[in-house]
C-alpha positions as CSV (number, residue, x, y, z in Angstrom):
1,X,-47.7,-104.2,-71.6
2,X,-49.8,-101.9,-69.5
3,X,-49.8,-98.2,-70.6
4,X,-51.3,-95.4,-68.5
5,X,-50.6,-91.7,-68.4
6,X,-48.1,-90.5,-65.8
7,X,-49.8,-88.1,-63.3
8,X,-47.3,-85.4,-64.3
9,X,-49.7,-82.5,-64.9
10,X,-51.5,-83.1,-61.6
11,X,-48.1,-83.3,-59.7
12,X,-46.9,-80.1,-61.4
13,X,-50.0,-78.2,-60.5
14,X,-49.9,-79.4,-56.9
15,X,-46.2,-78.5,-56.5
16,X,-46.5,-75.1,-58.1
17,X,-49.4,-74.2,-55.9
18,X,-47.9,-75.7,-52.7
19,X,-44.3,-74.6,-53.0
20,X,-44.6,-71.2,-54.7
21,X,-41.3,-70.1,-53.2
22,X,-39.4,-72.8,-55.0
23,X,-37.7,-71.9,-58.3
24,X,-38.5,-73.7,-61.5
25,X,-35.6,-76.2,-61.3
26,X,-36.4,-77.0,-57.7
27,X,-40.0,-77.7,-58.6
28,X,-38.9,-79.9,-61.5
29,X,-36.8,-82.1,-59.1
30,X,-39.6,-82.5,-56.6
31,X,-42.1,-83.3,-59.4
32,X,-39.8,-85.9,-60.9
33,X,-39.1,-87.5,-57.6
34,X,-42.9,-87.7,-56.7
35,X,-43.8,-89.1,-60.1
36,X,-41.0,-91.7,-60.1
37,X,-41.8,-92.9,-56.5
38,X,-45.5,-93.1,-57.2
39,X,-44.9,-95.0,-60.4
40,X,-42.4,-97.4,-58.7
41,X,-44.5,-97.9,-55.5
42,X,-47.9,-97.6,-57.2
43,X,-49.1,-95.1,-54.6
44,X,-50.8,-91.6,-54.5
45,X,-48.1,-89.0,-54.8
46,X,-49.9,-86.7,-52.2
47,X,-49.5,-89.4,-49.6
48,X,-45.7,-89.2,-50.0
49,X,-45.8,-85.6,-48.6
50,X,-47.9,-86.2,-45.5
51,X,-44.7,-86.8,-43.5
52,X,-43.5,-84.2,-41.1
53,X,-40.7,-83.3,-43.6
54,X,-43.3,-82.0,-45.9
55,X,-44.8,-79.6,-43.4
56,X,-41.5,-77.9,-43.0
57,X,-41.6,-76.9,-46.7
58,X,-37.8,-76.6,-46.8
59,X,-36.6,-77.7,-50.2
60,X,-33.5,-79.6,-49.2
61,X,-35.2,-81.4,-46.4
62,X,-38.0,-82.5,-48.7
63,X,-35.6,-83.4,-51.5
64,X,-33.4,-85.5,-49.3
65,X,-36.4,-87.2,-47.8
66,X,-37.7,-88.1,-51.3
67,X,-34.2,-89.1,-52.6
68,X,-33.9,-91.6,-49.8
69,X,-37.3,-93.0,-50.7
70,X,-36.5,-93.1,-54.5
71,X,-33.0,-94.5,-54.2
72,X,-33.1,-96.8,-51.1
73,X,-30.1,-98.8,-52.2
74,X,-27.8,-95.8,-52.8
75,X,-25.6,-94.0,-50.4
76,X,-25.9,-90.2,-49.9
77,X,-23.0,-89.5,-52.3
78,X,-24.6,-91.6,-55.0
79,X,-28.0,-90.0,-54.5
80,X,-26.4,-86.6,-55.0
81,X,-25.4,-87.7,-58.5
82,X,-29.0,-88.1,-59.6
83,X,-28.9,-84.7,-61.4
84,X,-31.1,-86.0,-64.2
85,X,-34.0,-85.1,-61.9
86,X,-34.2,-81.7,-63.5
87,X,-35.1,-83.4,-66.8
88,X,-38.6,-82.5,-68.1
89,X,-41.3,-85.0,-68.9
90,X,-42.0,-85.4,-72.6
91,X,-45.6,-85.7,-73.7
92,X,-47.4,-85.4,-70.4
93,X,-51.2,-85.2,-70.2
94,X,-53.4,-85.3,-73.3
95,X,-50.5,-85.7,-75.8
96,X,-49.1,-88.8,-74.1
97,X,-51.4,-91.4,-75.7
98,X,-50.2,-90.5,-79.2
99,X,-46.6,-91.0,-78.3
100,X,-46.8,-94.5,-76.8
101,X,-45.1,-97.3,-78.5
102,X,-46.3,-100.8,-79.1
103,X,-45.0,-103.7,-81.3
104,X,-46.4,-103.8,-84.8
105,X,-46.0,-106.5,-87.5
106,X,-43.8,-105.3,-90.4
107,X,-46.2,-104.9,-93.3
108,X,-45.3,-101.6,-95.0
109,X,-48.0,-99.6,-96.9
110,X,-45.4,-97.6,-99.0
111,X,-42.1,-98.6,-100.6
112,X,-40.2,-95.5,-101.7
113,X,-37.3,-96.2,-104.1
114,X,-34.8,-93.6,-105.1
115,X,-34.7,-93.2,-108.9
116,X,-31.2,-94.6,-109.3
117,X,-32.3,-97.7,-107.4
118,X,-35.5,-98.3,-109.2
119,X,-34.2,-101.5,-111.0
120,X,-32.2,-103.0,-108.1
121,X,-32.8,-106.4,-106.7
122,X,-33.7,-105.2,-103.3
123,X,-36.6,-103.0,-104.6
124,X,-37.9,-106.0,-106.5
125,X,-37.7,-108.3,-103.5
126,X,-39.6,-105.8,-101.3
127,X,-42.2,-105.3,-104.0
128,X,-42.7,-109.1,-104.4
129,X,-42.8,-109.7,-100.7
130,X,-45.4,-106.9,-100.1
131,X,-47.6,-106.9,-103.2
132,X,-50.2,-104.7,-101.6
133,X,-47.8,-101.9,-100.7
134,X,-47.7,-98.8,-102.9
135,X,-44.4,-98.7,-104.9
136,X,-43.3,-95.1,-105.5
137,X,-40.2,-93.7,-107.1
138,X,-38.6,-90.6,-105.5
139,X,-35.7,-88.5,-106.8
140,X,-33.7,-88.3,-103.5
141,X,-34.5,-89.2,-100.0
142,X,-32.9,-86.1,-98.6
143,X,-35.3,-83.9,-100.7
144,X,-38.2,-86.1,-99.8
145,X,-37.8,-85.4,-96.1
146,X,-36.4,-81.8,-96.4
147,X,-38.2,-79.4,-94.1
148,X,-40.0,-82.1,-92.1
149,X,-39.5,-82.8,-88.5
150,X,-40.2,-86.2,-86.9
151,X,-41.1,-87.1,-83.3
152,X,-42.3,-90.1,-81.4
153,X,-45.6,-90.1,-83.3
154,X,-43.8,-90.6,-86.6
155,X,-41.4,-93.0,-85.0
156,X,-44.3,-95.2,-84.0
157,X,-45.4,-95.3,-87.6
158,X,-42.0,-96.1,-89.1
159,X,-42.9,-99.7,-90.1
160,X,-45.5,-98.4,-92.6
161,X,-42.8,-96.9,-94.9
162,X,-39.7,-98.5,-96.5
163,X,-37.1,-96.4,-98.3
164,X,-34.6,-98.0,-100.6
165,X,-31.7,-95.6,-101.2
166,X,-28.4,-95.3,-103.0
167,X,-25.8,-94.9,-100.3
168,X,-23.2,-92.3,-101.3
169,X,-20.9,-92.0,-98.3
170,X,-20.3,-93.3,-94.7
171,X,-20.4,-96.9,-95.9
172,X,-18.2,-97.8,-92.9
173,X,-17.3,-96.0,-89.8
174,X,-15.9,-96.6,-86.3
175,X,-18.4,-97.6,-83.7
176,X,-19.6,-94.8,-81.4
177,X,-17.9,-94.9,-78.0
178,X,-18.9,-93.1,-74.9
179,X,-16.4,-90.4,-73.8
180,X,-13.8,-91.9,-71.4
181,X,-14.8,-95.5,-72.3
182,X,-12.1,-97.9,-73.6
183,X,-13.0,-98.5,-77.2
184,X,-13.2,-102.2,-78.4
185,X,-12.0,-101.1,-81.8
186,X,-15.3,-102.1,-83.5
187,X,-16.4,-100.7,-86.9
188,X,-19.9,-100.5,-88.4
189,X,-21.1,-101.3,-91.9
190,X,-24.1,-99.0,-92.4
191,X,-26.4,-101.5,-94.0
192,X,-29.7,-99.9,-93.0
193,X,-31.3,-97.6,-90.4
194,X,-34.3,-98.5,-88.3
195,X,-35.6,-101.5,-86.5
196,X,-38.8,-103.4,-86.4
197,X,-38.6,-104.4,-82.8
198,X,-39.7,-102.3,-79.9
199,X,-37.1,-102.5,-77.2
200,X,-38.0,-100.0,-74.5
201,X,-34.4,-98.9,-73.9
202,X,-33.4,-98.6,-77.6
203,X,-31.3,-95.6,-78.3
204,X,-32.8,-95.3,-81.8
205,X,-36.0,-93.9,-80.5
206,X,-34.1,-90.9,-79.2
207,X,-33.2,-90.1,-82.8
208,X,-36.7,-90.2,-84.2
209,X,-35.6,-88.4,-87.4
210,X,-36.8,-90.7,-90.2
211,X,-40.3,-91.5,-91.4
212,X,-39.6,-95.2,-92.1
213,X,-37.0,-98.0,-92.3
214,X,-34.1,-97.2,-94.6
215,X,-32.1,-99.8,-96.7
216,X,-29.2,-99.3,-99.1
217,X,-30.0,-100.7,-102.5
218,X,-26.4,-100.7,-103.7
219,X,-24.8,-103.2,-101.4
220,X,-22.3,-104.1,-104.1
221,X,-20.9,-100.6,-103.8
222,X,-20.2,-101.2,-100.1
223,X,-18.0,-104.1,-101.2
224,X,-16.1,-101.9,-103.6
225,X,-15.5,-99.2,-101.0
226,X,-14.4,-101.8,-98.4
227,X,-11.2,-102.5,-100.4
228,X,-10.0,-99.0,-99.5
229,X,-11.2,-99.3,-95.9
230,X,-9.8,-102.7,-94.9
231,X,-7.0,-103.0,-92.4
232,X,-5.4,-106.1,-90.6
233,X,-7.4,-107.4,-87.7
234,X,-10.5,-105.3,-88.4
235,X,-13.7,-106.2,-86.5
236,X,-16.9,-104.9,-88.0
237,X,-20.5,-105.7,-88.5
238,X,-24.1,-104.6,-88.8
239,X,-26.5,-104.3,-85.9
240,X,-25.8,-100.8,-84.6
241,X,-28.6,-98.9,-86.4
242,X,-30.8,-101.9,-87.3
243,X,-31.1,-105.6,-86.4
244,X,-28.7,-107.6,-88.6
245,X,-31.1,-110.4,-89.4
246,X,-34.7,-109.3,-88.7
247,X,-35.3,-108.3,-92.4
248,X,-32.8,-110.8,-93.9
249,X,-35.5,-113.1,-95.5
250,X,-36.3,-110.0,-97.6
251,X,-33.0,-108.3,-98.1
252,X,-30.8,-111.4,-98.5
253,X,-27.9,-109.3,-97.3
254,X,-26.4,-112.0,-95.2
255,X,-25.6,-114.4,-98.1
256,X,-23.9,-111.6,-100.1
257,X,-22.0,-110.3,-97.1
258,X,-20.7,-113.8,-96.1
259,X,-19.5,-114.5,-99.6
260,X,-17.7,-111.2,-99.9
261,X,-15.9,-111.3,-96.5
262,X,-14.9,-114.8,-97.1
263,X,-12.1,-113.2,-99.2
264,X,-10.7,-111.4,-96.2
265,X,-9.8,-114.0,-93.6
266,X,-8.0,-111.4,-91.4
267,X,-11.3,-109.5,-91.0
268,X,-14.0,-110.6,-88.6
269,X,-17.5,-109.7,-89.7
270,X,-20.4,-109.9,-87.1
271,X,-24.1,-110.1,-87.6
272,X,-25.8,-108.9,-84.3
273,X,-29.4,-109.8,-83.7
274,X,-32.3,-110.4,-81.4
275,X,-34.1,-112.6,-83.9
276,X,-34.0,-116.3,-84.9
277,X,-34.3,-115.4,-88.6
278,X,-31.3,-117.5,-89.8
279,X,-32.7,-119.5,-92.7
280,X,-31.3,-117.2,-95.4
281,X,-28.0,-116.9,-93.6
282,X,-27.6,-120.7,-93.3
283,X,-27.9,-121.0,-97.1
284,X,-24.3,-119.8,-97.3
285,X,-21.4,-122.1,-96.3
286,X,-19.8,-121.1,-93.0
287,X,-16.6,-119.1,-93.0
288,X,-14.2,-118.9,-90.0
289,X,-14.2,-115.1,-90.0
290,X,-18.0,-114.7,-89.9
291,X,-19.7,-114.5,-86.5
292,X,-23.4,-114.5,-85.6
293,X,-24.1,-112.8,-82.2
294,X,-27.1,-112.5,-80.1
295,X,-28.1,-109.9,-77.5
296,X,-29.3,-111.8,-74.5
297,X,-31.5,-111.0,-71.4
298,X,-33.6,-113.2,-69.1
299,X,-36.9,-114.1,-70.5
300,X,-38.8,-112.0,-68.0
301,X,-36.8,-108.9,-69.2
302,X,-37.5,-109.8,-72.8
303,X,-41.2,-110.0,-72.0
304,X,-41.1,-106.6,-70.2
305,X,-38.8,-104.6,-72.4
306,X,-37.9,-106.3,-75.7
307,X,-41.3,-106.4,-77.4
308,X,-41.6,-108.5,-80.6
309,X,-38.1,-110.1,-80.3
310,X,-37.3,-113.8,-80.4
311,X,-37.6,-115.5,-77.0
312,X,-34.4,-116.5,-75.1
313,X,-34.9,-120.1,-76.1
314,X,-35.3,-119.2,-79.7
315,X,-32.1,-117.0,-79.7
316,X,-30.1,-119.8,-78.0
317,X,-31.6,-122.4,-80.4
318,X,-30.6,-120.3,-83.4
319,X,-27.1,-119.8,-81.9
320,X,-26.7,-123.6,-81.6
321,X,-27.8,-124.2,-85.2
322,X,-25.3,-121.6,-86.5
323,X,-22.5,-123.1,-84.4
324,X,-23.4,-126.6,-85.7
325,X,-23.2,-125.2,-89.2
326,X,-19.7,-124.1,-88.6
327,X,-20.1,-120.4,-87.8
328,X,-18.5,-118.7,-84.8
329,X,-21.1,-117.2,-82.4
330,X,-21.1,-114.4,-79.9
331,X,-23.2,-113.0,-77.1
332,X,-23.9,-109.5,-75.8
333,X,-25.3,-109.1,-72.3
334,X,-26.1,-105.5,-73.1
335,X,-28.0,-103.9,-71.6
336,X,-28.0,-105.9,-68.4
337,X,-30.9,-104.9,-66.1
338,X,-30.8,-105.2,-62.3
339,X,-33.9,-106.5,-60.5
340,X,-34.7,-108.9,-57.7
341,X,-33.3,-112.3,-58.8
342,X,-31.0,-111.0,-61.5
343,X,-28.1,-113.1,-60.3
344,X,-30.0,-116.4,-60.7
345,X,-31.4,-115.5,-64.1
346,X,-28.2,-114.2,-65.7
347,X,-26.2,-117.0,-64.2
348,X,-28.7,-119.5,-65.7
349,X,-28.3,-118.0,-69.2
350,X,-24.5,-118.5,-69.0
351,X,-24.9,-122.1,-68.0
352,X,-27.3,-122.7,-70.9
353,X,-24.9,-121.1,-73.4
354,X,-22.1,-123.4,-72.5
355,X,-24.3,-126.5,-72.3
356,X,-25.2,-126.0,-76.0
357,X,-22.1,-124.4,-77.6
358,X,-18.4,-125.3,-77.2
359,X,-16.4,-122.4,-75.7
360,X,-13.8,-122.3,-78.6
361,X,-16.7,-121.6,-81.0
362,X,-17.7,-118.4,-79.1
363,X,-15.8,-115.5,-80.5
364,X,-16.5,-113.0,-77.7
365,X,-18.9,-112.0,-75.0
366,X,-19.6,-108.3,-74.1
367,X,-21.1,-106.9,-71.0
368,X,-22.9,-103.6,-70.6
369,X,-25.3,-102.0,-68.1
370,X,-28.6,-100.2,-68.8
371,X,-27.8,-96.6,-69.7
372,X,-29.5,-93.7,-71.3
373,X,-29.2,-90.0,-72.0
374,X,-31.7,-87.5,-70.5
375,X,-33.4,-87.2,-73.9
376,X,-33.7,-90.9,-74.2
377,X,-35.2,-91.2,-70.7
378,X,-37.8,-88.6,-71.6
379,X,-38.7,-90.6,-74.8
380,X,-38.9,-93.9,-72.9
381,X,-41.2,-92.2,-70.3
382,X,-43.5,-91.0,-73.1
383,X,-43.5,-94.2,-75.1
384,X,-43.4,-96.8,-72.3
385,X,-44.6,-95.0,-69.2
386,X,-44.9,-98.2,-67.0
387,X,-41.9,-100.2,-68.2
388,X,-40.0,-101.4,-65.2
389,X,-36.6,-100.2,-66.3
390,X,-37.6,-96.7,-65.4
391,X,-37.7,-97.8,-61.8
392,X,-33.9,-98.4,-61.8
393,X,-31.8,-96.6,-59.2
394,X,-29.5,-94.7,-61.6
395,X,-27.4,-91.6,-61.5
396,X,-26.0,-89.1,-64.1
397,X,-22.4,-89.6,-64.9
398,X,-19.8,-87.3,-66.4
399,X,-20.3,-88.7,-69.9
400,X,-23.9,-87.5,-69.9
401,X,-25.3,-91.0,-69.5
402,X,-27.7,-92.1,-66.7
403,X,-26.4,-95.4,-65.3
404,X,-26.3,-97.6,-62.3
405,X,-23.7,-96.2,-59.9
406,X,-20.1,-97.5,-60.4
407,X,-20.2,-99.5,-57.1
408,X,-23.3,-101.4,-58.4
409,X,-21.8,-102.0,-61.9
410,X,-18.7,-103.5,-60.3
411,X,-20.9,-106.0,-58.5
412,X,-22.7,-106.9,-61.7
413,X,-19.6,-107.3,-63.9
414,X,-17.7,-109.3,-61.3
415,X,-20.6,-111.7,-61.0
416,X,-20.8,-112.2,-64.8
417,X,-17.0,-112.5,-65.2
418,X,-16.8,-115.2,-62.4
419,X,-19.7,-117.1,-64.0
420,X,-18.2,-117.0,-67.5
421,X,-14.7,-118.0,-66.4
422,X,-16.1,-120.8,-64.2
423,X,-17.2,-122.4,-67.5
424,X,-13.6,-122.5,-68.6
425,X,-14.1,-119.9,-71.3
426,X,-10.8,-118.3,-72.2
427,X,-12.0,-116.1,-75.1
428,X,-12.6,-112.4,-75.3
429,X,-14.8,-110.7,-72.7
430,X,-15.1,-106.9,-72.7
431,X,-17.2,-104.1,-71.4
432,X,-19.2,-102.0,-73.8
433,X,-19.5,-98.2,-73.4
434,X,-18.2,-98.2,-69.8
435,X,-15.5,-96.7,-67.8
436,X,-11.9,-97.6,-68.9
437,X,-10.6,-97.6,-65.3
438,X,-13.3,-100.1,-64.5
439,X,-12.1,-102.5,-67.2
440,X,-8.6,-102.3,-65.8
441,X,-9.8,-102.8,-62.2
442,X,-11.7,-105.9,-63.3
443,X,-8.7,-107.3,-65.1
444,X,-10.2,-107.0,-68.5
445,X,-7.6,-106.8,-71.2
446,X,-8.5,-104.3,-74.0
447,X,-9.9,-106.1,-77.0
448,X,-7.1,-106.9,-79.4
449,X,-4.7,-104.7,-77.4
450,X,-6.7,-101.6,-78.4
451,X,-6.0,-98.5,-76.2
452,X,-8.3,-95.9,-77.9
453,X,-10.8,-93.9,-75.8
454,X,-14.1,-92.3,-76.6
455,X,-13.5,-88.5,-77.1
456,X,-15.2,-86.2,-74.6
457,X,-17.7,-83.7,-76.0
458,X,-18.1,-85.5,-79.4
459,X,-21.5,-86.9,-80.4
460,X,-20.5,-89.8,-82.5
461,X,-23.8,-91.6,-82.4
462,X,-25.5,-91.1,-85.8
463,X,-22.8,-89.7,-88.1
464,X,-24.2,-91.3,-91.2
465,X,-26.3,-90.4,-94.2
466,X,-29.4,-91.8,-92.6
467,X,-29.5,-88.9,-90.2
468,X,-31.1,-86.6,-92.7
469,X,-30.6,-83.6,-90.5
470,X,-26.8,-83.7,-90.8
């Protein structure tokens, strides 16, 4: 992973001096276009303005010229939707180096345990697993972080600190859904916050509001609360705010969860992961209502944007072992990333899945495209300034997410649906966090007949105790 500072300050200085008649927002747009083009094409930004269009010094002429260069595959209407261009750069210049992310091995220096959890099994297992870590008792996590603010610098150091807490509320909650998207009806079990992987696109880095990785020490209380939360046909799981299995050899959560949900055959529980850490899970006999799912991408995308995660072969090998043990498995192509050769690479993954796993054992497959908010894009630029996903031709949509244009998403989804159905798979396939009308156009039936939509104007992303700022 090559990391170098973006030439943001130099571009800003050049534009402010050259186009003094441009307002601040106009200057921001030109700066961003120049930075993104020079990053994508690996060229000197000043050379981009040697064209005759530059000499006119007319804002709209220059902007349209640069838009065509930055978004060569998009039509004029789609280019006009690239309104995220007024988004500032986070951490330009001298501060950028401290913000950059890189994969680190999980070896915490401090294990903080809330007083009420001091004797719990999870605290003991962490202490035994990391004997050199300093074990400290704190009264309450909320008081411990009160008055503090956390940014990318602290986020980069999150693996140095573990917090074991007593969860008091928000044990379960509906999965966040983008406004206007057709909800799949999924629910989340909040069994931790924070991930040890470094996926460049991860939304968690946009919520850098915790100084470590957080775990609930009172898992048995989750089970007690579930008896008042359960409803027929419920689908829920972990993996939204943390990887479901990355830490499982320490937490042993999977064994306890499998044994508990075995009592609820009408409920489907999903472990969602990018790891191959399944040894603890396989100690429990399989149950028909337990599903183990993997997020998949081509290996070259794993190498470029999913740092520290299991390889594609390791993920598929783990899926095969779980299927052989009797578990249902699932696959999430989310986020899908478009690049030269994406059709061949994603098509090959689908073929490999069905070569190793019988279709009836696959519970569901989800599809979703690379997306981000303005804030997340700023964070990615600061932490991974040269990651290739920043070169994507994306636009800002009404739900506040920066995505591939609808026309391009249709091409991608149709390709995947045709490849999946060509394998004879008749199970559930659904779109994640995407336009409801698009699902209907593609002939995708709502998961389980669900017809609920994400609510506009409601930030549902981190409505749980782990967001200490709430």
